[in-house]
C-alpha positions as CSV (number, residue, x, y, z in Angstrom):
1,M,205.5,85.6,212.6
2,R,207.0,88.4,210.9
3,L,207.2,92.1,211.6
4,Y,204.2,94.4,210.4
5,E,204.3,98.4,210.2
6,L,200.5,99.5,211.6
7,D,199.4,102.9,210.8
8,V,198.0,104.3,213.9
9,S,197.6,108.3,212.0
10,W,193.8,107.7,212.7
11,A,194.1,107.4,216.6
12,R,194.3,110.8,218.0
13,S,191.8,111.4,220.7
14,A,192.2,109.2,224.3
15,S,189.1,107.1,223.4
16,E,190.9,106.2,220.1
17,H,194.0,105.0,221.5
18,R,192.2,103.0,224.4
19,Y,190.0,101.2,221.4
20,L,193.1,100.5,219.2
21,H,194.8,99.6,222.7
22,W,192.5,96.8,223.8
23,E,192.0,95.7,219.5
24,L,196.0,95.0,220.0
25,L,195.6,92.6,223.2
26,A,192.6,91.1,222.0
27,C,193.6,89.9,218.8
28,E,195.5,86.3,219.4
29,Q,197.5,86.8,216.3
30,V,199.2,89.6,217.4
31,R,202.2,88.1,219.8
32,G,203.7,91.8,220.7
33,V,203.7,95.5,220.1
34,F,206.9,98.3,219.5
35,H,207.1,102.0,219.3
36,T,208.7,102.8,216.0
37,V,210.4,106.3,215.2
38,R,207.4,107.2,213.9
39,E,205.3,108.3,216.1
40,D,201.6,107.1,213.7
41,I,203.5,103.4,213.5
42,L,203.6,100.7,215.2
43,A,205.6,97.5,215.1
44,V,203.0,94.5,215.4
45,L,205.4,91.1,216.0
46,F,202.1,88.8,214.6
47,S,201.4,85.1,213.7
48,G,199.2,85.8,210.6
49,D,200.7,85.8,206.9
50,R,200.8,89.5,204.9
51,H,196.9,89.3,203.7
52,V,195.5,88.7,207.0
53,F,197.4,91.2,208.6
54,S,196.5,93.4,206.1
55,D,192.7,92.4,206.3
56,W,192.8,92.5,210.4
57,A,194.8,96.4,210.2
58,S,192.1,97.4,207.7
59,S,189.7,96.6,210.3
60,L,190.8,98.5,213.3
61,A,190.6,102.2,211.5
62,P,186.8,104.1,211.6
63,E,185.0,104.6,208.1
64,A,185.9,108.0,208.0
65,A,189.3,107.7,208.1
66,R,189.8,104.2,205.2
């Protein structure tokens, strides 16, 4: 397992925060999520490698935010 930073700056509305919350809960490779000192970054304990995490993380943000 590794700890990765997840940029969540795209999640501004309550709806986007709920969507992000459910996506984090639904991913079997996410083992834990922690707040950081930066408001727009979450620390994610992830059981996959960096490439798998990057692919998964990039799928979260809406098309307009990518």
